[in-house]
One Martini backbone bead per residue (centre of mass of N, CA, C, O) as a GRO file, in nm:
protein
   55
    1MET     BB    1  -0.724  -0.488  -0.201
    2LYS     BB    2  -0.738  -0.132  -0.252
    3ARG     BB    3  -0.791   0.126  -0.423
    4GLY     BB    4  -0.623   0.403  -0.250
    5GLU     BB    5  -0.440   0.246  -0.068
    6ILE     BB    6  -0.202   0.181   0.176
    7TYR     BB    7   0.121   0.008   0.150
    8PRO     BB    8   0.360  -0.222   0.197
    9ALA     BB    9   0.693  -0.225   0.032
   10LYS     BB   10   0.951  -0.357  -0.144
   11PHE     BB   11   1.263  -0.181  -0.204
   12PRO     BB   12   1.526  -0.065  -0.335
   13PHE     BB   13   1.838   0.061  -0.188
   14GLY     BB   14   1.964   0.206  -0.403
   15ASP     BB   15   2.319   0.098  -0.455
   16VAL     BB   16   2.243  -0.123  -0.248
   17PRO     BB   17   2.194  -0.400  -0.103
   18GLY     BB   18   1.859  -0.457  -0.079
   19MET     BB   19   1.566  -0.386   0.118
   20LYS     BB   20   1.279  -0.160   0.163
   21LEU     BB   21   1.023  -0.052   0.359
   22ARG     BB   22   0.751   0.107   0.177
   23PRO     BB   23   0.524   0.325   0.087
   24VAL     BB   24   0.211   0.268  -0.107
   25LEU     BB   25  -0.007   0.341  -0.372
   26LEU     BB   26  -0.289   0.213  -0.495
   27LEU     BB   27  -0.388   0.222  -0.855
   28SER     BB   28  -0.477  -0.087  -0.883
   29GLY     BB   29  -0.572  -0.373  -0.973
   30GLU     BB   30  -0.546  -0.650  -1.104
   31LEU     BB   31  -0.309  -0.752  -1.363
   32GLY     BB   32  -0.354  -0.986  -1.548
   33THR     BB   33  -0.259  -1.327  -1.503
   34VAL     BB   34  -0.078  -1.193  -1.309
   35PRO     BB   35  -0.075  -1.070  -0.986
   36GLU     BB   36  -0.069  -0.733  -1.051
   37VAL     BB   37   0.026  -0.397  -0.956
   38LEU     BB   38  -0.016  -0.051  -0.929
   39VAL     BB   39   0.218   0.193  -0.804
   40ALA     BB   40   0.305   0.450  -0.565
   41TYR     BB   41   0.563   0.607  -0.435
   42ILE     BB   42   0.646   0.713  -0.102
   43SER     BB   43   0.778   1.032   0.004
   44SER     BB   44   0.951   1.280   0.226
   45VAL     BB   45   1.139   1.352  -0.014
   46VAL     BB   46   1.234   1.657  -0.162
   47PRO     BB   47   1.350   1.739  -0.455
   48ALA     BB   48   1.505   2.009  -0.593
   49GLN     BB   49   1.405   1.861  -0.868
   50LEU     BB   50   1.122   1.845  -1.036
   51LEU     BB   51   0.911   1.646  -1.210
   52SER     BB   52   0.637   1.628  -1.415
   53THR     BB   53   0.548   1.352  -1.248
   54ASP     BB   54   0.531   1.494  -0.991
   55CYS     BB   55   0.304   1.507  -0.665
   0.00000   0.00000   0.00000
């Protein structure tokens, strides 16, 4: 896995049980002693009110 690439990842689907496969942008390499990574969720839905952290 390389930083800056897009990968599929399972995310909770709203307030209903289950997971949905969604694209994510890999922001970091492995972090810590447990192989975890930092990702940004990618969505085609633009909310009516953007947050200051949205890009």
